[in-house]
C-alpha positions as CSV (number, residue, x, y, z in Angstrom):
1,M,5.8,9.8,-29.1
2,L,4.2,13.3,-29.6
3,D,2.1,11.5,-32.5
4,K,0.6,9.0,-29.9
5,L,-0.5,11.9,-27.8
6,K,-2.7,13.4,-30.3
7,H,-5.3,10.6,-30.3
8,I,-5.9,10.1,-26.5
9,T,-9.3,10.2,-25.3
10,T,-9.0,8.2,-21.9
11,F,-6.8,8.5,-19.2
12,I,-6.5,4.9,-16.9
13,F,-4.6,5.1,-13.8
14,D,-3.5,2.8,-11.1
15,V,-3.9,4.3,-7.6
16,D,-1.2,3.2,-5.3
17,G,2.3,3.9,-6.8
18,V,0.8,6.1,-9.3
19,L,-1.7,8.6,-7.9
20,T,-0.2,7.8,-4.4
21,D,3.6,7.3,-3.4
22,G,2.8,3.7,-2.7
23,N,3.0,4.2,1.2
24,I,0.2,3.1,3.1
25,L,-0.4,4.6,7.0
26,V,-2.4,2.0,8.8
27,T,-4.0,3.3,12.1
28,E,-4.4,1.5,15.4
29,N,-8.2,0.6,14.1
30,G,-7.0,-0.7,10.6
31,E,-7.9,2.5,8.5
32,Q,-5.4,3.1,5.6
33,W,-4.3,6.6,4.7
34,R,-2.8,7.6,1.8
35,T,-1.7,11.0,0.1
36,F,-2.7,12.5,-3.2
37,N,-1.1,15.3,-5.1
38,T,-3.3,18.3,-5.7
39,K,-1.7,19.0,-9.1
40,D,-2.7,15.4,-10.1
41,G,-6.0,16.2,-8.8
42,Y,-6.4,19.7,-10.7
43,A,-5.2,18.2,-14.2
44,M,-7.5,15.4,-13.5
45,Q,-10.6,17.2,-12.7
46,L,-9.6,19.7,-15.8
47,A,-9.5,16.5,-18.2
48,I,-13.1,15.6,-16.9
49,K,-14.1,19.2,-17.7
50,K,-12.8,18.9,-21.1
51,G,-14.6,15.9,-22.0
52,Y,-11.9,13.4,-21.6
53,N,-12.8,9.7,-19.7
54,I,-10.9,9.2,-16.6
55,C,-10.9,5.6,-15.1
56,V,-9.3,4.1,-11.9
57,I,-8.5,0.3,-11.6
58,S,-7.1,-0.3,-8.3
59,G,-6.6,-3.3,-5.9
60,G,-7.0,-0.6,-3.1
61,T,-10.3,-1.0,-1.4
62,S,-10.1,2.2,0.9
63,Q,-13.5,4.4,0.9
64,G,-10.7,7.4,1.4
65,I,-9.7,6.5,-2.4
66,L,-13.2,6.5,-3.5
67,K,-14.1,9.7,-2.0
68,R,-11.2,11.5,-3.0
69,L,-11.7,10.4,-6.7
70,N,-15.5,10.7,-6.4
71,G,-14.5,14.4,-5.3
72,L,-12.6,15.0,-8.4
73,G,-15.7,13.9,-10.6
74,I,-14.3,10.7,-11.6
75,N,-17.2,7.8,-11.9
76,D,-15.3,5.2,-13.5
77,I,-13.8,3.5,-10.4
78,F,-12.9,-0.1,-10.1
79,L,-11.5,-0.8,-6.6
80,G,-10.5,-4.0,-5.3
81,I,-9.4,-5.4,-8.5
82,H,-7.0,-8.3,-8.4
83,H,-6.9,-9.1,-12.5
84,K,-6.9,-5.7,-13.7
85,K,-7.0,-6.9,-17.5
86,N,-10.4,-8.4,-17.1
87,I,-11.8,-5.0,-16.0
88,F,-9.9,-3.0,-18.5
89,D,-11.4,-5.3,-21.5
90,T,-14.8,-4.6,-20.3
91,Y,-14.2,-1.0,-20.1
92,I,-13.0,-0.3,-23.4
93,K,-15.6,-2.3,-25.0
94,T,-18.3,-0.7,-23.0
95,K,-16.8,2.7,-23.8
96,H,-16.3,1.7,-27.6
97,L,-12.6,2.7,-27.0
98,Q,-9.7,1.8,-29.6
99,P,-6.3,1.2,-28.0
100,K,-4.6,4.3,-29.6
101,E,-7.2,6.3,-27.6
102,I,-6.1,5.1,-24.3
103,V,-3.3,6.0,-22.0
104,F,-2.7,3.6,-19.1
105,V,-0.3,4.8,-16.1
106,G,0.8,2.1,-14.0
107,D,3.9,1.4,-11.8
108,D,4.0,-2.4,-10.9
109,V,3.2,-6.0,-12.2
110,P,-0.6,-6.0,-11.9
111,D,-0.7,-3.2,-14.2
112,L,1.4,-5.2,-17.1
113,A,-1.5,-6.8,-19.0
114,P,-3.4,-3.6,-19.7
115,M,-0.5,-1.6,-20.4
116,L,0.5,-3.8,-23.3
117,Q,-2.8,-3.2,-25.1
118,V,-2.9,0.8,-25.1
119,G,-1.7,3.4,-27.5
120,L,0.4,5.0,-24.7
121,A,2.1,3.1,-21.7
122,V,3.3,5.4,-19.2
123,C,4.7,4.9,-15.6
124,P,6.4,7.0,-13.0
125,A,10.0,7.2,-12.3
126,D,10.0,5.0,-9.6
127,A,8.0,2.1,-11.6
128,V,9.5,-1.4,-11.1
129,Q,11.7,-2.4,-14.0
130,E,9.4,-4.7,-15.9
131,I,6.7,-1.7,-16.4
132,K,9.6,0.6,-17.2
133,E,10.5,-1.9,-20.1
134,I,7.3,-2.0,-21.7
135,S,6.4,1.9,-21.2
136,H,6.4,4.3,-23.9
137,Y,6.9,7.3,-21.6
138,I,8.9,7.0,-18.2
139,S,7.4,10.2,-16.3
140,P,10.4,12.3,-14.7
141,Y,7.9,12.0,-11.5
142,K,7.6,9.4,-8.8
143,G,4.2,8.1,-8.1
144,G,2.2,10.4,-6.1
145,A,4.4,13.2,-6.8
146,G,2.9,14.7,-10.3
147,V,3.1,11.6,-12.6
148,A,-1.0,12.2,-13.6
149,R,-0.5,16.0,-14.0
150,D,2.7,15.6,-16.1
151,I,1.1,13.0,-18.6
152,I,-2.4,15.0,-18.7
153,E,-0.8,18.3,-19.2
154,K,1.1,16.9,-22.1
155,I,-1.7,15.6,-23.7
156,L,-3.8,18.3,-23.2
157,K,-1.3,21.0,-24.5
158,I,-0.7,19.0,-27.4
159,Q,-4.6,18.7,-28.3
160,D,-4.6,22.8,-27.4
161,K,-7.0,22.0,-24.3
162,W,-4.8,22.8,-21.6
163,L,-5.7,26.1,-20.5
164,D,-9.2,26.8,-18.8
165,N,-10.9,30.1,-18.8
166,N,-12.6,29.4,-15.8
167,P,-10.1,27.4,-13.5
168,D,-11.2,25.5,-10.2
169,A,-8.7,26.7,-7.7
170,G,-10.0,24.0,-5.4
171,D,-8.6,21.2,-7.8
172,G,-12.1,19.7,-8.0
173,G,-11.3,17.7,-4.8
174,K,-14.8,18.1,-2.6
175,F,-15.5,15.8,-0.1
């Protein structure tokens, strides 16, 4: 697997069950609340700072998701996507990416088709069985508990890009 890490230039993440724990708190007025991990946020903004592409493809539509991801500097955000393969195919074509350059981190059946096309398929420890079976790497972390940090840190360390001379203690999460 270490050889696969050397070629990665692009991270694609699902949200619910990957960047969050998959739980959604729905308020009386219908707002949907999620929690995100600040360690994931730090790693994501660092990857952007180091020149990596970060893309998020999610079925969720909450404005909170959009605000959080924009605050980290992520611009390639696709929300309300029920068939992820179509957006995935368009994204990699637009960015002129090869499969070996891409890691896709997913946790459930809607992530299956794009995960089968990438150089490195990754899932959290609590992913569904179908996703675990096709993943090249199963993180020891559950969704929302550092799985994004885990894979970003591994890749940046292998590529000697992990340490930052001017780290952002705010994790890049500006609202």
